[in-house]
SEVEXMI-301547 format. One record per residue (C-alpha): residue in one letter; y negated, z, x. Coordinates in Angstrom, 1 decimal, decimal comma. Example, Ala and Ser with C-alpha at 12.3 -4.5 7.8 and 13.67 -1.06 7.14 Angstrom:
ATOM residuo     py     pz     px
ATOM       A    4,5    7,8   12,3
ATOM       S    1,1    7,1   13,7
END
This chain:
ATOM residuo     py     pz     px
ATOM       D    0,0    0,0    0,0
ATOM       E   -3,5   -0,8    1,3
ATOM       Y   -7,0   -0,1    0,1
ATOM       K   -9,7   -2,0    1,7
ATOM       T  -13,4   -2,7    1,4
ATOM       I  -14,3   -6,2    2,8
ATOM       R  -17,5   -8,0    3,3
ATOM       H  -17,1  -11,7    3,2
ATOM       N  -19,8  -14,0    4,7
ATOM       S  -19,0  -17,3    3,0
ATOM       Q  -20,6  -20,8    2,7
ATOM       P  -18,5  -22,7    0,1
ATOM       S  -18,4  -26,4   -0,1
ATOM       G  -20,1  -28,1   -3,1
ATOM       A  -16,8  -30,0   -3,6
ATOM       S  -15,2  -26,7   -4,8
ATOM       L  -17,8  -26,7   -7,6
ATOM       G  -17,4  -30,3   -8,5
ATOM       E  -20,6  -31,5   -6,7
ATOM       A  -19,5  -33,2   -3,4
ATOM       N  -23,0  -33,7   -2,0
ATOM       V  -24,6  -30,4   -2,9
ATOM       Q  -25,2  -27,9   -0,1
ATOM       L  -25,1  -24,3   -1,2
ATOM       N  -26,7  -21,4    0,7
ATOM       P  -24,5  -18,9    2,3
ATOM       F  -23,9  -15,7    0,5
ATOM       T  -22,2  -12,3    1,1
ATOM       L  -19,3  -11,2   -1,1
ATOM       Y  -18,4   -7,5   -1,2
ATOM       D  -14,8   -6,7   -2,1
ATOM       A  -13,2   -3,3   -2,8
ATOM       S   -9,5   -3,6   -3,8
ATOM       V   -6,0   -2,3   -3,6
ATOM       N   -3,2   -4,6   -2,5
ATOM       V    0,4   -3,7   -3,1
ATOM       S    3,4   -5,7   -1,8
ATOM       Y    7,0   -4,9   -2,5
ATOM       T   10,1   -6,7   -1,3
ATOM       L   13,1   -6,6   -3,6
ATOM       D   16,2   -5,5   -1,6
ATOM       L   18,5   -7,4   -3,9
ATOM       F   21,1   -8,1   -1,3
ATOM       G   20,9   -4,9    0,6
ATOM       R   19,3   -6,1    3,8
ATOM       T   16,8   -3,3    4,2
ATOM       R   19,3   -0,7    3,2
ATOM       R   21,9   -1,9    5,7
ATOM       D   19,3   -2,2    8,4
ATOM       L   18,3    1,4    7,9
ATOM       E   21,9    2,4    7,9
ATOM       A   22,4    0,7   11,3
ATOM       L   19,4    2,5   12,7
ATOM       Q   20,6    5,9   11,4
ATOM       A   24,1    5,2   12,9
ATOM       Q   22,4    4,6   16,3
ATOM       V   20,6    7,9   16,0
ATOM       D   23,8    9,7   15,2
ATOM       Y   25,5    7,9   18,1
ATOM       R   22,9    9,2   20,6
ATOM       R   23,2   12,7   19,1
ATOM       F   27,0   12,7   19,6
ATOM       Q   26,5   11,4   23,1
ATOM       L   24,2   14,3   23,8
ATOM       E   26,8   16,7   22,4
ATOM       G   29,5   15,1   24,6
ATOM       A   27,3   15,6   27,6
ATOM       R   26,8   19,3   26,7
ATOM       I   30,5   19,9   26,3
ATOM       T   31,3   18,1   29,5
ATOM       L   28,8   20,1   31,4
ATOM       A   30,1   23,3   30,0
ATOM       S   33,7   22,3   30,9
ATOM       N   32,7   21,4   34,4
ATOM       I   31,0   24,7   34,9
ATOM       V   34,0   26,6   33,7
ATOM       T   36,3   24,5   35,9
ATOM       A   34,2   25,1   38,9
ATOM       A   34,1   28,9   38,2
ATOM       L   37,9   28,9   37,8
ATOM       Q   38,2   27,1   41,1
ATOM       E   36,0   29,6   42,8
ATOM       A   38,1   32,5   41,3
ATOM       S   41,3   30,7   42,5
ATOM       L   39,9   30,3   46,0
ATOM       R   38,8   33,9   46,2
ATOM       A   42,3   35,1   45,0
ATOM       Q   44,0   32,9   47,6
ATOM       M   41,7   34,3   50,3
ATOM       Q   42,5   37,8   49,2
ATOM       A   46,2   37,1   49,3
ATOM       T   45,9   35,6   52,7
ATOM       R   43,9   38,6   54,0
ATOM       E   46,6   40,9   52,7
ATOM       I   49,3   38,9   54,5
ATOM       V   47,2   39,0   57,7
ATOM       A   46,9   42,7   57,4
ATOM       I   50,6   43,1   56,9
ATOM       Q   51,3   40,8   59,9
ATOM       E   48,8   42,6   62,1
ATOM       E   50,5   45,9   61,3
ATOM       Q   53,9   44,4   62,0
ATOM       F   52,6   42,8   65,2
ATOM       A   51,4   46,1   66,5
ATOM       L   54,9   47,6   65,7
ATOM       I   56,7   44,7   67,5
ATOM       E   54,5   45,1   70,6
ATOM       R   55,4   48,8   70,8
ATOM       Q   59,1   48,0   70,4
ATOM       F   58,7   45,3   73,1
ATOM       E   57,1   47,9   75,5
ATOM       L   60,1   50,2   74,8
ATOM       G   62,5   47,3   75,4
ATOM       G   63,7   47,2   71,8
ATOM       V   62,9   43,6   71,1
ATOM       A   62,6   40,4   73,1
ATOM       R   59,4   38,8   74,1
ATOM       T   60,2   35,8   71,9
ATOM       D   60,0   38,1   68,9
ATOM       V   56,5   39,1   69,9
ATOM       L   55,4   35,5   70,4
ATOM       A   56,9   34,5   67,1
ATOM       Q   55,0   37,3   65,3
ATOM       R   51,8   36,3   67,1
ATOM       A   52,2   32,7   66,1
ATOM       S   52,8   33,6   62,5
ATOM       L   49,7   35,8   62,5
ATOM       A   47,6   33,0   64,0
ATOM       Q   48,9   30,6   61,3
ATOM       S   47,9   33,0   58,6
ATOM       R   44,4   33,5   60,1
ATOM       A   44,0   29,7   60,5
ATOM       A   44,5   29,3   56,7
ATOM       L   41,3   31,3   56,0
ATOM       P   38,6   29,0   57,3
ATOM       P   39,6   26,0   55,1
ATOM       L   39,6   28,3   52,1
ATOM       E   36,1   29,6   53,0
ATOM       K   34,8   26,0   53,4
ATOM       R   36,1   25,0   50,0
ATOM       L   34,6   28,1   48,5
ATOM       A   31,2   27,3   50,0
ATOM       Q   31,4   23,8   48,7
ATOM       N   32,4   25,0   45,3
ATOM       R   29,5   27,4   45,2
ATOM       H   27,1   24,5   46,0
ATOM       L   28,7   22,5   43,1
ATOM       L   28,2   25,4   40,7
ATOM       A   24,5   25,7   41,8
ATOM       V   24,0   22,0   41,1
ATOM       L   25,7   22,2   37,7
ATOM       A   23,5   25,2   36,9
ATOM       G   20,4   23,1   37,7
ATOM       R   19,7   24,8   41,0
ATOM       F   19,5   23,8   44,7
ATOM       P   22,6   24,4   46,8
ATOM       G   20,7   26,9   48,8
ATOM       D   20,3   29,1   45,7
ATOM       A   24,0   29,5   45,3
ATOM       S   23,8   33,1   46,5
ATOM       D   21,9   34,0   43,3
ATOM       L   24,9   33,0   41,2
ATOM       P   27,5   35,6   40,1
ATOM       E   30,8   35,7   41,9
ATOM       F   33,8   34,8   39,8
ATOM       R   37,3   36,3   40,2
ATOM       L   40,5   35,7   38,3
ATOM       E   40,6   39,2   36,9
ATOM       D   37,2   38,5   35,2
ATOM       F   38,8   35,8   33,0
ATOM       R   40,7   36,4   29,8
ATOM       L   42,8   33,9   27,9
ATOM       P   42,3   33,6   24,1
ATOM       E   44,5   35,9   22,2
ATOM       D   46,2   33,0   20,4
ATOM       L   46,8   29,8   22,2
ATOM       P   48,0   27,0   19,8
ATOM       V   51,2   25,1   20,4
ATOM       S   50,3   22,5   17,7
ATOM       L   47,1   21,5   16,0
ATOM       P   46,1   19,5   12,9
ATOM       S   45,1   15,9   13,8
ATOM       S   41,8   16,3   12,0
ATOM       L   40,6   18,6   14,7
ATOM       A   40,6   15,7   17,2
ATOM       R   38,0   13,9   15,1
ATOM       Q   35,3   16,4   16,0
ATOM       R   35,3   15,1   19,5
ATOM       P   31,9   13,7   20,4
ATOM       D   33,4   10,5   21,8
ATOM       V   35,4    9,9   18,6
ATOM       R   32,3   10,6   16,5
ATOM       S   30,1    8,4   18,6
ATOM       A   32,6    5,5   18,5
ATOM       E   32,7    6,0   14,7
ATOM       E   28,9    5,6   14,5
ATOM       L   29,0    2,5   16,6
ATOM       L   31,6    1,1   14,2
ATOM       H   29,3    2,1   11,3
ATOM       A   26,3    0,4   12,9
ATOM       A   28,3   -2,8   13,5
ATOM       S   29,4   -2,8    9,9
ATOM       A   25,7   -2,4    8,8
ATOM       R   24,6   -5,3   11,0
ATOM       V   27,2   -7,5    9,3
ATOM       G   25,6   -6,6    6,0
ATOM       V   22,1   -7,5    7,4
ATOM       A   23,3  -10,8    8,7
ATOM       T   25,0  -11,5    5,3
ATOM       A   21,8  -10,7    3,4
ATOM       D   19,8  -13,1    5,6
ATOM       L   21,8  -15,9    4,0
ATOM       Y   20,2  -15,2    0,6
ATOM       P   16,7  -15,6   -0,7
ATOM       Q   14,1  -12,8   -0,2
ATOM       I   11,8  -12,0   -3,2
ATOM       T    8,4  -10,4   -2,7
ATOM       L    6,2   -9,0   -5,5
ATOM       T    2,5   -8,6   -4,9
ATOM       A   -0,3   -7,1   -6,9
ATOM       R   -4,1   -6,7   -6,4
ATOM       Y   -6,7   -4,8   -8,3
ATOM       G  -10,4   -4,1   -7,4
ATOM       T  -13,9   -5,3   -7,7
ATOM       E  -16,0   -8,1   -6,2
ATOM       A  -19,8   -8,5   -6,2
ATOM       A  -22,5  -10,4   -4,4
ATOM       R  -24,4   -7,2   -3,8
ATOM       A  -23,1   -3,8   -2,7
ATOM       G  -24,9   -2,1   -5,6
ATOM       D  -23,1   -4,2   -8,2
ATOM       L  -19,6   -3,6   -6,6
ATOM       F  -18,4   -1,2   -9,3
ATOM       G  -20,6   -2,5  -12,1
ATOM       P  -19,5   -4,3  -15,4
ATOM       G  -17,8   -7,6  -14,9
ATOM       S  -16,9   -7,1  -11,3
ATOM       A  -13,3   -6,2  -11,8
ATOM       V  -10,7   -8,6  -10,3
ATOM       W   -6,9   -8,4  -10,4
ATOM       G   -3,9  -10,5   -9,6
ATOM       I   -0,2  -10,5   -9,6
ATOM       G    2,3  -12,8   -7,9
ATOM       A    5,8  -13,3   -6,7
ATOM       G    7,1  -15,0   -3,6
ATOM       L   10,5  -16,5   -2,8
ATOM       L   11,7  -17,1    0,7
ATOM       Q   14,8  -19,2    0,9
ATOM       P   16,4  -20,1    4,2
ATOM       I   17,0  -23,9    4,2
ATOM       L   16,7  -25,6    7,6
ATOM       H   18,4  -22,9    9,7
ATOM       G   21,4  -22,0    7,6
ATOM       G   23,8  -22,9   10,4
ATOM       A   22,2  -20,5   12,7
ATOM       L   22,3  -17,7   10,1
ATOM       E   26,0  -18,3    9,5
ATOM       A   26,7  -18,3   13,2
ATOM       N   24,8  -15,1   13,6
ATOM       R   26,9  -13,5   10,8
ATOM       R   30,1  -14,7   12,5
ATOM       A   28,9  -13,1   15,7
ATOM       E   28,2   -9,8   13,9
ATOM       V   31,7   -9,9   12,4
ATOM       A   33,1  -10,3   15,9
ATOM       G   31,1   -7,4   17,0
ATOM       F   32,5   -5,3   14,2
ATOM       D   36,0   -6,2   15,2
ATOM       Q   35,2   -5,2   18,8
ATOM       A   33,8   -1,9   17,7
ATOM       A   36,8   -1,3   15,5
ATOM       A   39,1   -1,9   18,4
ATOM       Q   37,1    0,4   20,6
ATOM       Y   37,2    3,1   17,9
ATOM       R   41,0    2,9   17,6
ATOM       E   41,3    3,1   21,4
ATOM       T   39,1    6,1   21,5
ATOM       V   41,1    7,8   18,7
ATOM       L   44,4    7,1   20,4
ATOM       Q   43,1    8,4   23,7
ATOM       A   41,8   11,6   22,0
ATOM       F   45,2   12,3   20,5
ATOM       R   46,8   11,6   23,9
ATOM       D   44,5   14,1   25,6
ATOM       V   45,2   16,8   23,1
ATOM       A   49,0   16,2   23,3
ATOM       D   48,9   16,3   27,1
ATOM       V   46,9   19,6   27,2
ATOM       L   49,1   21,3   24,5
ATOM       R   52,2   20,4   26,5
ATOM       A   50,6   21,5   29,7
ATOM       L   49,7   24,9   28,2
ATOM       E   53,3   25,3   27,0
ATOM       F   54,6   24,8   30,5
ATOM       D   51,8   26,8   32,1
ATOM       A   53,0   30,0   30,4
ATOM       V   56,5   29,4   31,7
ATOM       T   55,2   28,6   35,2
ATOM       V   53,1   31,7   35,4
ATOM       K   56,0   33,9   34,3
ATOM       A   58,3   32,3   36,8
ATOM       Q   55,8   32,6   39,7
ATOM       R   55,1   36,2   38,8
ATOM       D   58,8   37,0   39,0
ATOM       A   59,0   35,1   42,3
ATOM       E   56,1   37,0   43,7
ATOM       T   57,6   40,3   42,7
ATOM       A   61,0   39,4   44,2
ATOM       A   59,3   38,1   47,4
ATOM       G   57,3   41,3   47,7
ATOM       D   60,4   43,5   47,3
ATOM       T   62,3   41,4   49,8
ATOM       L   59,5   41,7   52,4
ATOM       E   59,3   45,5   52,0
ATOM       I   63,1   45,9   52,4
ATOM       T   63,1   43,5   55,4
ATOM       R   60,3   45,4   57,1
ATOM       K   62,3   48,6   56,8
ATOM       Q   65,4   47,0   58,1
ATOM       V   63,6   45,5   61,1
ATOM       R   62,1   49,0   61,8
ATOM       F   65,6   50,5   62,0
ATOM       G   67,2   47,4   63,7
ATOM       A   69,3   46,6   60,7
ATOM       T   68,4   42,9   60,6
ATOM       S   67,0   40,2   62,9
ATOM       Y   63,3   39,5   63,3
ATOM       L   63,7   36,0   62,0
ATOM       S   64,5   37,5   58,6
ATOM       L   61,2   39,3   58,7
ATOM       L   59,2   36,1   59,5
ATOM       N   61,0   34,3   56,7
ATOM       A   60,2   37,1   54,2
ATOM       Q   56,6   37,1   55,2
ATOM       R   56,3   33,3   54,7
ATOM       Q   58,1   33,5   51,3
ATOM       Y   55,8   36,3   50,1
ATOM       H   52,7   34,5   51,2
ATOM       L   53,8   31,3   49,5
ATOM       A   54,7   33,2   46,3
ATOM       R   51,3   34,9   46,2
ATOM       I   49,4   31,6   46,6
ATOM       L   51,6   29,8   44,0
ATOM       L   51,1   32,6   41,5
ATOM       V   47,3   32,4   42,0
ATOM       Q   47,3   28,7   41,5
ATOM       A   49,5   28,9   38,4
ATOM       Q   47,2   31,5   36,9
ATOM       A   44,1   29,3   37,7
ATOM       G   45,9   26,2   36,3
ATOM       R   46,5   28,0   33,0
ATOM       F   42,9   28,9   32,7
ATOM       A   41,8   25,4   33,6
ATOM       D   44,1   23,8   31,0
ATOM       T   42,7   26,2   28,4
ATOM       A   39,2   24,9   29,2
ATOM       A   40,6   21,4   29,1
ATOM       L   41,9   22,1   25,5
ATOM       F   38,4   23,2   24,6
ATOM       Q   37,0   19,9   25,9
ATOM       A   39,8   17,8   24,4
ATOM       L   39,0   19,2   20,9
ATOM       G   35,3   18,7   21,3
ATOM       G   34,4   22,3   21,2
ATOM       G   37,6   24,4   20,6
ATOM       W   40,5   24,7   18,3
ATOM       W   38,9   27,6   16,4
ATOM       N   36,2   25,3   15,0
ATOM       G   38,0   23,7   12,1
ATOM       S   34,8   22,0   11,2
ATOM       P   31,8   22,0   13,6
ATOM       G   29,4   24,6   12,7
ATOM       D   26,2   24,2   14,7
ATOM       G   23,4   21,7   14,4
ATOM       T   24,6   19,5   17,2
ATOM       T   28,1   19,0   15,8
ATOM       K   27,2   18,9   12,1
ATOM       T   29,4   16,6   10,1
ATOM       S   27,4   13,3    9,6
ATOM       R   26,2   12,1    6,3
ATOM       N   29,0    9,6    5,9
ATOM       D   32,0   11,7    6,9
ATOM       E   33,4   11,4    3,4
ATOM       N   33,8    7,7    4,0
ATOM       S   36,4    6,8    6,5
ATOM       H   35,3    3,9    8,7
ATOM       A   38,8    2,8    8,8
ATOM       G   38,2    1,4    5,4
ATOM       V   34,9   -0,3    6,2
ATOM       S   35,1   -4,0    5,9
ATOM       P   32,3   -6,4    6,7
ATOM       R   33,7   -9,3    4,8
END
C-alpha cells in the first residue's frame, strides 16, 4: 500500500484535446492519492516461495544446533582423554614406585650375594622402561590441554586456567539404554537439516510450476487531483480507478518448463541425500549401542584381570623375597600388572567416550524423547513427513 502526494509539471499536447496546432501553457497538477496493488496467488507461487525461504531458515538453525552438539561432544571427549592420560600416568608412577622398591631390595640381595648381577640389571632395565613411558604420556597430556583450551575459546597458553579432569570425576548415567525407538534418531540436527533441504527443494518445484501459469494483479487508486494546492481536497477533485492485469508467459515457455525439470531433479537429489542421512544416523546409533553393550563386558573383564594381576604381583614379590621363585617371574608379574592397569583405564575411558558418542548420535541424548529447548524445537511441519512430499 502506498500513499503519496505528487506535484506534476506538465505541458500536454493540443492533440490530446482534439486541437493539433494549439499550444497550451504548462500547468502544475497536484495529486494526493492512495495506490493499492494485490497479486492473486492462485497457483501458490508466493506461498511456496515463502515456504522455501522458511525451510532455509530452519536448515541454518539446525546447522547451528549441530555445531553446538558437536562442540560439546568434542569438549567431553577431550576431557575424557585427559582423564585417561592422567590415570595412565598415575598407574605408571605406581608401577615405577613398586619397581624402585624392588630394585632397592634386589641391590641389597646382590650385595649379600643372594642374587646374580643379571637380576639387578634386568630390574634396572624394567624400571628404566617404565620411567620411559611417562614422557610420551606427559606430552600427549599437554597437547590435549591445548586442545581443550582452544575448544573453550582460549589460547593454548591459558590451559593452566582450565580445571583438571580425572576419571573418578565422571559418572555414567544410571540407566544406559540397550535399545531405542527409531523416532529418537530423527531429532539429530543433520537429519532435521536434510529434511529442511528436502522441504525447500519441494517448495522450489512448486514455485517453478506456478511460473508456468498466468499471474493476475489487481490495482486500485483513490485520491484527489487539482491544479492548485488549495483546491486539492475541494469538491470535484476526487479521482479513483480500479484495474486488473494478467501476465501470461508465452515466448519463454520452454525455459520455464526446463527450469521446472531442473527443480524436480534437485528435489530427487535432496530426497536421496535425506535418505542417506537417515540411514547413516541409524547406523551411528546402532554402532554406539552395540559398543556400549561390549564396553560393559570389557570393563568388567579388565577389572578382573587387573585384580588378578595385582594379586599375582603381590604373591610373587613375597616369593622372591624368600627365594621361593625366580626373579624372571617377578619381572613378568610386574609387566602383567602394569599392562592390566593401563588396559583397565583405557576400557573405562572408552566406555565414557562411547556414552558421549551416544549423546551426539541421538542429537542431544536418549532422555529427550522430543527436543525441549528453543534450539531443537520441533519445526512447524513436523506433522507432515517429507517422505510423502511429491513435487509432481
